[in-house]
Structures are given as C-alpha cells and as structure tokens.
VOKOLKE-24928 format. One record per atom (N, C-alpha, C): atom name; residue number from 0; x, y, z. Coordinates in steps of 0.001 Angstrom, whole numbers, m for minus. Each point is the difference from the previous one (the first is absolute). Layout:
# VOKOLKE-24928
(CA,NUM,(X,Y,Z))
...
***
This chain:
# VOKOLKE-24928
(N,0,(m7989,12668,m126349))
(CA,0,(478,m586,m1497))
(C,0,(97,m1017,m76))
(N,1,(m920,m1321,m692))
(CA,1,(962,m1563,355))
(C,1,(1186,m262,m490))
(N,2,(459,m990,720))
(CA,2,(1384,m645,m606))
(C,2,(m187,m113,m1645))
(N,3,(m555,m177,m648))
(CA,3,(68,13,m1834))
(C,3,(m629,1217,m750))
(N,4,(179,1500,757))
(CA,4,(m455,781,m1032))
(C,4,(1002,853,m455))
(N,5,(m18,409,m991))
(CA,5,(635,944,m958))
(C,5,(m692,1024,m143))
(N,6,(911,1313,294))
(CA,6,(m476,1464,489))
(C,6,(m705,639,m1520))
(N,7,(m558,m76,m288))
(CA,7,(112,1052,m1694))
(C,7,(m499,1110,421))
(N,8,(854,1229,238))
(CA,8,(276,1273,520))
(C,8,(m265,687,m1361))
(N,9,(m849,1307,m443))
(CA,9,(118,709,m812))
(C,9,(m606,1841,235))
(N,10,(316,390,m895))
(CA,10,(m581,1657,109))
(C,10,(m816,m117,m1306))
(N,11,(m852,763,m245))
(CA,11,(m950,101,m1203))
(C,11,(m943,1405,160))
(N,12,(218,915,m821))
(CA,12,(m496,775,m29))
(C,12,(m1682,m117,m1047))
(N,13,(507,m304,m1056))
(CA,13,(m1027,m199,m558))
(C,13,(m719,m1328,m268))
(N,14,(767,m1223,227))
(CA,14,(m261,m1154,m168))
(C,14,(645,m735,m771))
(N,15,(643,m129,m688))
(CA,15,(1149,m630,m897))
(C,15,(328,m768,878))
(N,16,(932,355,909))
(CA,16,(1080,m584,820))
(C,16,(m515,m1045,1074))
(N,17,(m1503,735,513))
(CA,17,(m760,m1071,821))
(C,17,(m669,m1225,m1128))
(N,18,(m468,95,m807))
(CA,18,(m276,m781,m1015))
(C,18,(1516,m1440,m681))
(N,19,(476,475,305))
(CA,19,(1340,m435,m390))
(C,19,(559,m695,1509))
(N,20,(40,350,1021))
(CA,20,(12,m687,1532))
(C,20,(m1351,m1414,9))
(N,21,(m1237,563,m585))
(CA,21,(m622,m856,m139))
(C,21,(243,m1448,m499))
(N,22,(m6,5,m1424))
(CA,22,(788,m904,m429))
(C,22,(853,m859,519))
(N,23,(1505,863,527))
(CA,23,(990,m890,955))
(C,23,(m940,m830,706))
(N,24,(m901,486,1332))
(CA,24,(m645,m586,684))
(C,24,(m749,m1176,m429))
(N,25,(m600,m35,m788))
(CA,25,(m409,m987,m742))
(C,25,(422,m1358,m479))
(N,26,(1504,481,m729))
(CA,26,(791,m902,m12))
(C,26,(662,m802,1206))
(N,27,(625,1220,1035))
(CA,27,(164,m618,1349))
(C,27,(m1169,m1249,533))
(N,28,(m928,101,m219))
(CA,28,(m1543,m27,610))
(C,28,(m47,m1713,m703))
(N,29,(774,m264,m1484))
(CA,29,(m108,m1170,m518))
(C,29,(756,m875,512))
(N,30,(941,387,997))
(CA,30,(1223,m1046,491))
(C,30,(m511,m379,1332))
(N,31,(m60,m1169,m109))
(CA,31,(m646,m1348,1035))
(C,31,(841,787,1289))
(N,32,(m944,383,969))
(CA,32,(947,9,1352))
(C,32,(517,1948,83))
(N,33,(m422,718,m750))
(CA,33,(1108,945,m84))
(C,33,(m1785,1316,m329))
(N,34,(371,1174,808))
(CA,34,(m1098,657,158))
(C,34,(615,1183,m127))
(N,35,(m576,1241,m1062))
(CA,35,(151,1486,19))
(C,35,(m791,583,925))
(N,36,(681,1149,479))
(CA,36,(m225,1049,892))
(C,36,(52,1456,m716))
(N,37,(m1029,322,m589))
(CA,37,(430,1669,m701))
(C,37,(m294,525,983))
(N,38,(1533,997,m256))
(CA,38,(m645,1320,716))
(C,38,(386,1277,m893))
(N,39,(m272,1283,774))
(CA,39,(390,894,m967))
(C,39,(718,1341,1382))
(N,40,(305,1376,m340))
(CA,40,(523,696,848))
(C,40,(m850,1264,m226))
(N,41,(m22,855,1061))
(CA,41,(m977,1160,m287))
(C,41,(1284,1006,m1006))
(N,42,(m1063,1047,m456))
(CA,42,(682,1058,m738))
(C,42,(560,977,1201))
(N,43,(1421,685,m451))
(CA,43,(593,440,624))
(C,43,(m596,1508,159))
(N,44,(m217,944,1009))
(CA,44,(m383,1013,33))
(C,44,(947,1054,187))
(N,45,(m92,1249,m1043))
(CA,45,(856,1259,m57))
(C,45,(54,710,964))
(N,46,(m839,168,1350))
(CA,46,(m264,419,638))
(C,46,(38,m843,1499))
(N,47,(646,662,627))
(CA,47,(369,m725,1451))
(C,47,(m971,m153,1105))
(N,48,(m1301,m999,m612))
(CA,48,(m731,m461,661))
(C,48,(m963,m595,m440))
(N,49,(m351,m1811,107))
(CA,49,(m583,m889,157))
(C,49,(m1081,295,m1368))
(N,50,(m10,m571,m1204))
(CA,50,(m597,m61,m718))
(C,50,(m1325,m616,m403))
(N,51,(676,m1645,75))
(CA,51,(m642,m886,m44))
(C,51,(m728,m695,1464))
(N,52,(m1056,m501,m778))
(CA,52,(m876,m690,1625))
(C,52,(1077,m1510,m335))
(N,53,(145,m314,1290))
(CA,53,(773,m1302,425))
(C,53,(m834,m1467,m489))
(N,54,(m1066,103,m548))
(CA,54,(m179,m1504,m1254))
(C,54,(m381,1213,m1036))
(N,55,(255,m565,m1358))
(CA,55,(m335,725,m1355))
(C,55,(m1885,m928,183))
(N,56,(m377,805,m819))
(CA,56,(m1486,132,m263))
(C,56,(m296,m1124,m390))
(N,57,(975,m336,m1352))
(CA,57,(m250,m1699,m620))
(C,57,(1247,m393,m260))
(N,58,(m21,m1266,m570))
(CA,58,(1418,m675,m443))
(C,58,(182,m459,1502))
(N,59,(1621,m511,m537))
(CA,59,(853,m448,1533))
(C,59,(m287,814,921))
(N,60,(890,m272,1083))
(CA,60,(273,729,1288))
(C,60,(1903,m6,m606))
(N,61,(94,1252,1113))
(CA,61,(697,461,m353))
(C,61,(1209,m519,691))
(N,62,(1585,m180,m559))
(CA,62,(1228,m863,310))
(C,62,(279,133,1823))
(N,63,(574,m779,545))
(CA,63,(319,201,1078))
(C,63,(1477,m621,280))
(N,64,(1213,691,781))
(CA,64,(773,m892,313))
(C,64,(611,m1290,m470))
(N,65,(m1148,m243,1107))
(CA,65,(164,m1545,527))
(C,65,(m478,m1190,m1408))
(N,66,(m684,917,m832))
(CA,66,(m298,m729,m1123))
(C,66,(1324,m395,m525))
(N,67,(1000,765,m121))
(CA,67,(1222,m255,m1010))
(C,67,(793,m1116,1038))
(N,68,(m216,94,1250))
(CA,68,(633,m874,627))
(C,68,(m603,m1383,423))
(N,69,(m1198,144,m510))
(CA,69,(m725,m1693,m189))
(C,69,(m36,m451,m1301))
(N,70,(63,302,m982))
(CA,70,(m182,m309,m1137))
(C,70,(1247,m870,m439))
(N,71,(m601,m837,m917))
(CA,71,(949,m1025,m418))
(C,71,(666,238,m1255))
(N,72,(m254,1321,m555))
(CA,72,(431,305,m920))
(C,72,(m805,1536,m1059))
(N,73,(796,992,m450))
(CA,73,(m737,1145,123))
(C,73,(m486,273,m2192))
(N,74,(m938,433,79))
(CA,74,(226,707,m1246))
(C,74,(m626,1182,198))
(N,75,(893,1159,m771))
(CA,75,(249,1196,68))
(C,75,(m826,838,m1017))
(N,76,(m1018,777,m215))
(CA,76,(m430,526,m1369))
(C,76,(m573,1734,401))
(N,77,(784,987,m1340))
(CA,77,(m340,1094,112))
(C,77,(m46,359,m1352))
(N,78,(m1032,1080,m811))
(CA,78,(189,737,m986))
(C,78,(1727,650,m80))
(N,79,(267,299,m1133))
(CA,79,(1390,974,74))
(C,79,(m446,1280,106))
(N,80,(929,730,819))
(CA,80,(m394,1149,474))
(C,80,(1826,1138,m541))
(N,81,(m229,482,m1840))
(CA,81,(1432,304,m203))
(C,81,(1459,m1000,278))
(N,82,(m571,m1272,m37))
(CA,82,(1305,m716,172))
(C,82,(76,m579,810))
(N,83,(m938,108,1407))
(CA,83,(m4,m449,1196))
(C,83,(m1612,m371,783))
(N,84,(222,m1063,822))
(CA,84,(m1256,m838,458))
(C,84,(m427,1758,941))
(N,85,(m1378,m16,m442))
(CA,85,(m977,549,1008))
(C,85,(194,367,939))
(N,86,(m43,1507,922))
(CA,86,(672,265,1414))
(C,86,(m899,m771,1033))
(N,87,(m1169,m323,m326))
(CA,87,(m571,m746,1093))
(C,87,(623,m1056,437))
(N,88,(759,m851,m1125))
(CA,88,(m6,m1478,467))
(C,88,(1821,376,101))
(N,89,(435,1202,m398))
(CA,89,(1775,m131,937))
(C,89,(m324,559,1074))
(N,90,(m987,1409,28))
(CA,90,(271,53,1293))
(C,90,(m359,m1159,1399))
(N,91,(m635,m976,m268))
(CA,91,(m514,m1154,1028))
(C,91,(1547,m732,2))
(N,92,(117,m767,m1356))
(CA,92,(1433,m240,303))
(C,92,(1492,632,630))
(N,93,(2,1172,m232))
(CA,93,(514,1048,942))
(C,93,(268,m187,1350))
(N,94,(m1174,m411,269))
(CA,94,(m555,m94,1778))
(C,94,(365,m1753,139))
(N,95,(539,m1025,m1028))
(CA,95,(285,m885,366))
(C,95,(1330,m354,831))
(N,96,(719,954,503))
(CA,96,(1657,m258,m46))
(C,96,(m354,m988,946))
(N,97,(m503,m65,1165))
(CA,97,(88,m1246,1128))
(C,97,(6,m1253,m721))
(N,98,(m1068,m296,m1060))
(CA,98,(m78,m1156,42))
(C,98,(558,m578,m988))
(N,99,(985,983,m917))
(CA,99,(1310,m216,m854))
(C,99,(881,122,1350))
(N,100,(546,549,702))
(CA,100,(1647,m82,530))
(C,100,(m479,m1225,1329))
(N,101,(m1156,m528,141))
(CA,101,(m146,m1125,1111))
(C,101,(338,m1357,m1066))
(N,102,(m293,231,m1141))
(CA,102,(129,m1447,m823))
(C,102,(m1620,m705,m271))
(N,103,(m682,776,423))
(CA,103,(m1754,m285,149))
(C,103,(m171,m608,m1646))
(N,104,(766,372,m1162))
(CA,104,(m607,m178,m1027))
(C,104,(918,m397,m999))
(N,105,(916,m407,753))
(CA,105,(1482,m1245,m938))
(C,105,(m377,m1220,m125))
(N,106,(m3,m344,m756))
(CA,106,(m281,m1453,m1019))
(C,106,(m1432,m30,m488))
(N,107,(m671,863,m80))
(CA,107,(m1248,389,m696))
(C,107,(m156,501,m1478))
(N,108,(m381,m1125,m526))
(CA,108,(m309,275,m1345))
(C,108,(m533,1091,m351))
(N,109,(133,618,m1345))
(CA,109,(m696,1391,m67))
(C,109,(m94,710,m1480))
(N,110,(m810,229,m302))
(CA,110,(67,740,m1388))
(C,110,(m1035,1530,m41))
(N,111,(m97,402,m1250))
(CA,111,(m419,1472,m185))
(C,111,(m587,8,m1247))
(N,112,(m993,459,63))
(CA,112,(m1265,583,m1144))
(C,112,(184,1184,m177))
(N,113,(m615,794,m1087))
(CA,113,(31,1428,m200))
(C,113,(m762,411,m1355))
(N,114,(m1062,987,52))
(CA,114,(m1061,317,m835))
(C,114,(685,1546,m684))
(N,115,(m282,232,m1263))
(CA,115,(500,1471,m345))
(C,115,(m1083,466,m718))
***
C-alpha cells in the first residue's frame, strides 16, 4: 500500500454497501495525492472448514491485516444485522487485536458507513 492510501474496507452481501464504498473511493480519489484501496472480507463459514476461495471471483481483493497497518486512514462499511455490523466484518476486526495493542492504528482518521 502506498504512503497516501486510505483503506475502504466493507462487507456487502447484496451490493448496496459495495456501491457506497465505491462512491467513497471516488471521493477519496478526487483529492490530489490521495488514493483509495477498496478491500472486502470473506463470508464467515458456519462449519469448521475453509469455504471461501483465497481471492474473490470478482470485486476488490480480501483485506489483510497489513492493509490496516499501512493505510493513512480507514473507512469501514457494513450492512446492519439486527443493529450490529455484519458478522464477516466483525470477525475480521476481532482478529486485529495485535494491530490495536501495538498502536499501529493510533492517530489514523476513520469513519463508518452503513446500509440497511
């Protein structure tokens, strides 16, 4: 990730949150010297085996924890699920403890967006 990239991380099951993420990415790209890096998260499996391919069939690649460390800002997007974020995004964020505890995300501006 370049030194002036903002991570736009989202989960979208039916496309509404993805559309918002793309608009946010366009807004980021309209600022000179800043670029957007769109990333998504894989669906969470209800069984104990890997069910998602390592690379999505279409759309942005899956996020990696290094994306969180390298970005200069973060936009998180999720459809609401019973008043909470979608499980795949929460699962990814729950796994980012080492980034939080090490201070790798400290001082980075962030925003959230949602669709219902």
